Structure formats: structure tokens, C-alpha cells
Z-matrix of the N, CA and C atoms (Angstrom, degrees):
N
C 1 1.444
C 2 1.521 1 108.89
N 3 1.313 2 116.38 1 130.63
C 4 1.453 3 121.75 2 -179.49
C 5 1.521 4 112.31 3 -88.88
N 6 1.301 5 114.42 4 -169.61
C 7 1.461 6 118.94 5 178.15
C 8 1.516 7 109.73 6 -69.43
N 9 1.320 8 115.39 7 144.20
C 10 1.458 9 121.14 8 179.42
C 11 1.520 10 108.49 9 -139.01
N 12 1.328 11 116.76 10 153.23
C 13 1.466 12 119.23 11 177.23
C 14 1.528 13 110.63 12 -59.92
N 15 1.315 14 115.42 13 153.51
C 16 1.454 15 120.03 14 177.93
C 17 1.528 16 109.02 15 -64.32
N 18 1.296 17 116.34 16 139.45
C 19 1.465 18 120.29 17 -178.67
C 20 1.528 19 110.34 18 -95.21
N 21 1.334 20 115.30 19 162.93
C 22 1.457 21 118.96 20 176.43
C 23 1.527 22 110.75 21 -66.25
N 24 1.325 23 116.94 22 -29.85
C 25 1.460 24 120.76 23 176.26
C 26 1.531 25 110.15 24 -63.85
N 27 1.337 26 116.83 25 -42.23
C 28 1.467 27 120.56 26 177.51
C 29 1.531 28 111.23 27 -65.83
N 30 1.327 29 116.54 28 -40.09
C 31 1.462 30 119.46 29 176.52
C 32 1.525 31 111.12 30 -63.32
N 33 1.325 32 116.27 31 -40.21
C 34 1.455 33 120.87 32 178.23
C 35 1.525 34 111.07 33 -64.23
N 36 1.331 35 117.01 34 -42.48
C 37 1.463 36 121.15 35 178.12
C 38 1.522 37 110.64 36 -64.05
N 39 1.324 38 116.98 37 -38.90
C 40 1.463 39 120.82 38 178.46
C 41 1.529 40 109.91 39 -63.75
N 42 1.325 41 116.45 40 -43.91
C 43 1.462 42 120.27 41 178.90
C 44 1.532 43 111.11 42 -61.21
N 45 1.338 44 115.98 43 -43.10
C 46 1.462 45 120.03 44 -179.62
C 47 1.524 46 111.80 45 -65.56
N 48 1.322 47 116.88 46 -37.80
C 49 1.468 48 119.69 47 -176.61
C 50 1.526 49 113.03 48 -78.90
N 51 1.333 50 117.51 49 -26.90
C 52 1.464 51 119.73 50 -178.86
C 53 1.525 52 112.94 51 -97.91
N 54 1.321 53 116.66 52 -16.65
C 55 1.462 54 120.06 53 -177.28
C 56 1.515 55 112.90 54 78.16
N 57 1.323 56 117.00 55 10.14
C 58 1.461 57 121.72 56 178.04
C 59 1.517 58 109.45 57 -100.28
N 60 1.322 59 115.93 58 143.98
C 61 1.460 60 120.27 59 179.98
C 62 1.525 61 109.75 60 -113.05
N 63 1.316 62 115.11 61 128.45
C 64 1.463 63 120.91 62 175.38
C 65 1.520 64 109.15 63 -91.04
N 66 1.305 65 115.67 64 141.96
C 67 1.467 66 118.70 65 172.64
C 68 1.527 67 106.98 66 -74.41
N 69 1.326 68 117.62 67 161.63
C 70 1.470 69 119.33 68 179.56
C 71 1.537 70 112.77 69 -55.60
N 72 1.328 71 117.58 70 -42.19
C 73 1.464 72 118.59 71 -178.77
C 74 1.520 73 111.20 72 -67.70
N 75 1.336 74 118.25 73 -32.23
C 76 1.465 75 120.63 74 177.34
C 77 1.533 76 110.33 75 -66.58
N 78 1.320 77 116.77 76 -43.91
C 79 1.473 78 120.55 77 178.79
C 80 1.527 79 110.42 78 -63.83
N 81 1.318 80 116.84 79 -43.35
C 82 1.468 81 120.29 80 178.93
C 83 1.528 82 111.04 81 -64.52
N 84 1.317 83 116.80 82 -39.61
C 85 1.469 84 120.74 83 179.93
C 86 1.526 85 110.75 84 -66.36
N 87 1.325 86 117.97 85 -44.40
C 88 1.466 87 120.84 86 177.16
C 89 1.524 88 111.35 87 -60.92
N 90 1.304 89 116.41 88 -42.23
C 91 1.474 90 120.67 89 178.24
C 92 1.526 91 109.96 90 -63.57
N 93 1.335 92 117.94 91 -44.72
C 94 1.469 93 121.93 92 -179.59
C 95 1.526 94 110.76 93 -63.47
N 96 1.330 95 117.46 94 -43.45
C 97 1.463 96 121.28 95 177.81
C 98 1.528 97 110.61 96 -61.99
N 99 1.311 98 116.40 97 -39.89
C 100 1.459 99 120.91 98 179.45
C 101 1.531 100 111.16 99 -64.79
N 102 1.313 101 115.98 100 -42.93
C 103 1.472 102 120.52 101 177.64
C 104 1.526 103 110.50 102 -62.08
N 105 1.328 104 116.53 103 -46.39
C 106 1.472 105 120.92 104 -179.61
C 107 1.529 106 111.63 105 -63.76
N 108 1.325 107 116.58 106 -39.18
C 109 1.469 108 120.99 107 179.39
C 110 1.529 109 110.33 108 -62.46
N 111 1.322 110 117.09 109 -48.91
C 112 1.472 111 121.21 110 -179.39
C 113 1.518 112 110.09 111 -63.71
N 114 1.338 113 116.85 112 -40.68
C 115 1.462 114 120.51 113 178.46
C 116 1.529 115 110.81 114 -59.80
N 117 1.332 116 117.00 115 -47.31
C 118 1.461 117 120.20 116 -179.74
C 119 1.523 118 111.15 117 -67.67
N 120 1.326 119 117.04 118 -34.10
C 121 1.460 120 120.67 119 177.37
C 122 1.527 121 110.45 120 -60.91
N 123 1.320 122 117.09 121 -42.51
C 124 1.472 123 120.67 122 178.47
C 125 1.533 124 111.07 123 -69.26
N 126 1.340 125 116.82 124 -39.91
C 127 1.464 126 119.53 125 179.23
C 128 1.524 127 111.75 126 -67.24
N 129 1.324 128 117.77 127 -26.70
C 130 1.465 129 120.76 128 -176.79
C 131 1.523 130 112.76 129 -73.94
N 132 1.323 131 117.60 130 -2.18
C 133 1.473 132 119.65 131 172.29
C 134 1.520 133 109.91 132 -66.20
N 135 1.332 134 116.14 133 -22.99
C 136 1.457 135 122.54 134 172.56
C 137 1.531 136 106.40 135 -78.02
N 138 1.340 137 118.99 136 123.78
C 139 1.471 138 120.94 137 -176.86
C 140 1.524 139 114.78 138 -57.65
N 141 1.321 140 117.85 139 -21.62
C 142 1.460 141 120.55 140 -179.88
C 143 1.526 142 112.46 141 -80.01
N 144 1.323 143 117.46 142 -12.51
C 145 1.464 144 122.01 143 -178.44
C 146 1.522 145 110.46 144 -97.36
N 147 1.302 146 115.86 145 147.91
C 148 1.456 147 121.62 146 179.24
C 149 1.527 148 109.74 147 -90.32
N 150 1.323 149 116.00 148 136.83
C 151 1.459 150 120.43 149 176.50
C 152 1.525 151 109.05 150 -70.75
N 153 1.330 152 117.93 151 150.13
C 154 1.468 153 119.94 152 -175.94
C 155 1.523 154 113.83 153 -65.88
N 156 1.307 155 117.43 154 -18.74
C 157 1.459 156 120.61 155 -177.70
C 158 1.525 157 112.09 156 -96.07
N 159 1.323 158 118.52 157 0.23
C 160 1.461 159 121.23 158 178.53
C 161 1.516 160 109.30 159 -77.86
N 162 1.336 161 115.44 160 140.20
C 163 1.454 162 119.35 161 -176.46
C 164 1.522 163 112.97 162 -99.48
N 165 1.304 164 117.78 163 -17.30
C 166 1.456 165 120.52 164 -177.88
C 167 1.514 166 110.64 165 -111.61
N 168 1.296 167 113.34 166 164.46
C 169 1.453 168 120.56 167 173.98
C 170 1.530 169 108.55 168 -64.31
N 171 1.312 170 118.59 169 130.50
C 172 1.456 171 122.25 170 -176.91
C 173 1.526 172 112.97 171 -57.92
N 174 1.330 173 120.72 172 -46.13
C 175 1.471 174 119.25 173 178.73
C 176 1.530 175 112.73 174 -60.77
N 177 1.339 176 117.31 175 -40.55
C 178 1.471 177 119.71 176 178.51
C 179 1.522 178 110.98 177 -65.94
N 180 1.316 179 116.55 178 -39.04
C 181 1.458 180 120.33 179 179.68
C 182 1.530 181 110.49 180 -66.23
N 183 1.315 182 117.33 181 -42.43
C 184 1.468 183 120.59 182 178.05
C 185 1.525 184 111.14 183 -63.76
N 186 1.337 185 116.50 184 -40.02
C 187 1.463 186 119.67 185 178.57
C 188 1.528 187 110.50 186 -64.37
N 189 1.317 188 117.56 187 -39.38
C 190 1.465 189 121.06 188 179.37
C 191 1.530 190 110.71 189 -63.95
N 192 1.326 191 117.33 190 -41.86
C 193 1.470 192 120.83 191 178.01
C 194 1.522 193 109.90 192 -65.73
N 195 1.329 194 116.51 193 -43.86
C 196 1.469 195 121.27 194 178.80
C 197 1.531 196 110.38 195 -58.28
N 198 1.330 197 116.65 196 -48.02
C 199 1.466 198 120.86 197 -179.59
C 200 1.520 199 111.97 198 -64.49
N 201 1.316 200 117.03 199 -37.69
C 202 1.465 201 120.71 200 178.25
C 203 1.523 202 110.61 201 -59.03
N 204 1.332 203 116.53 202 -49.70
C 205 1.460 204 119.60 203 -177.86
C 206 1.525 205 112.10 204 -71.63
N 207 1.325 206 117.08 205 -32.38
C 208 1.464 207 120.02 206 176.80
C 209 1.534 208 109.25 207 -64.37
N 210 1.318 209 117.19 208 -45.11
C 211 1.465 210 121.03 209 178.72
C 212 1.524 211 111.38 210 -67.97
N 213 1.294 212 116.95 211 -34.90
C 214 1.457 213 121.18 212 178.38
C 215 1.526 214 110.12 213 -63.98
N 216 1.329 215 116.59 214 -39.30
C 217 1.460 216 121.00 215 179.87
C 218 1.529 217 111.63 216 -69.10
N 219 1.332 218 117.35 217 -27.25
C 220 1.467 219 121.16 218 -179.63
C 221 1.520 220 112.87 219 -79.12
N 222 1.315 221 116.44 220 -22.63
C 223 1.463 222 120.07 221 -178.27
C 224 1.511 223 111.81 222 -64.45
N 225 1.297 224 114.12 223 147.39
C 226 1.460 225 118.81 224 173.68
C 227 1.525 226 106.92 225 -85.84
N 228 1.293 227 116.74 226 140.82
C 229 1.467 228 117.73 227 -179.88
C 230 1.520 229 110.45 228 -64.28
N 231 1.297 230 114.91 229 139.70
C 232 1.461 231 121.28 230 178.39
C 233 1.524 232 107.83 231 -88.56
N 234 1.323 233 115.17 232 118.48
C 235 1.467 234 119.92 233 -179.70
C 236 1.518 235 107.55 234 -101.39
N 237 1.280 236 115.37 235 125.25
C 238 1.451 237 120.12 236 -179.82
C 239 1.519 238 108.49 237 -101.30
N 240 1.296 239 115.62 238 123.42
C 241 1.456 240 120.63 239 -179.71
C 242 1.518 241 109.46 240 -94.19
N 243 1.290 242 115.96 241 131.35
C 244 1.464 243 120.89 242 176.60
C 245 1.517 244 109.07 243 -96.55
N 246 1.274 245 113.24 244 141.80
C 247 1.462 246 118.45 245 176.62
C 248 1.509 247 109.63 246 -84.84
N 249 1.311 248 114.19 247 144.83
C 250 1.466 249 119.32 248 176.02
C 251 1.519 250 108.60 249 -73.07
N 252 1.299 251 115.83 250 152.52
C 253 1.471 252 120.30 251 179.90
C 254 1.509 253 109.47 252 -58.77
N 255 1.327 254 114.93 253 139.02
C 256 1.448 255 120.25 254 175.40
C 257 1.516 256 114.34 255 88.53
N 258 1.354 257 118.76 256 -4.23
C 259 1.463 258 119.92 257 -179.93
C 260 1.521 259 111.87 258 -78.35
N 261 1.310 260 117.63 259 -28.15
C 262 1.453 261 120.30 260 -179.32
C 263 1.504 262 112.26 261 66.07
N 264 1.328 263 115.91 262 -167.07
C 265 1.477 264 120.63 263 179.46
C 266 1.526 265 110.30 264 -78.77
N 267 1.308 266 114.76 265 142.53
C 268 1.475 267 119.29 266 179.52
C 269 1.503 268 110.41 267 -98.13
């Protein structure tokens, strides 16, 4: 079984266990947000779609990753020289 939107039964159980009462519009809003989140999560399997948990614009994020690796490839490798034992500080 995959991810599914939160049910009214789950919301009711949460209310009973926490002692907090949701108004009808709050319960409907939480359910709607849950449905939209799961829907976007499924649509984000397409690489052109943004996952619901991503905070940045997908094109900007892809460009940042592209630039990072492009700059990484341009760097010269840093070679670290080890001193032989007994040489001390130069």
C-alpha cells in the first residue's frame, strides 16, 4: 500500500488522542492539503514536475547543480604533499 491522503477517521482518532477539536473547515482543509500533497508527490515522478517538499524552483535548482559540477570539473586537483619523517618544518 502506497501513500494515501489522511482520512477523516485518522483525523478523528488524532482529535480523540490529543484532546484537541478541529472545526469542520480545519478538518476539510487538512484533508484537502493532504490530497494535494499526495497528488503532487505522484506527479513529481515526472522529472519536469517539482516535488511537494522542494523549497526552490526546479529550474533554478537544476541550474545550480549544473553550475556546481561544471565548476568542479574546471578546478585543478589539489595535490597534498606529505613530508617525510624527520624533515620537520621548512
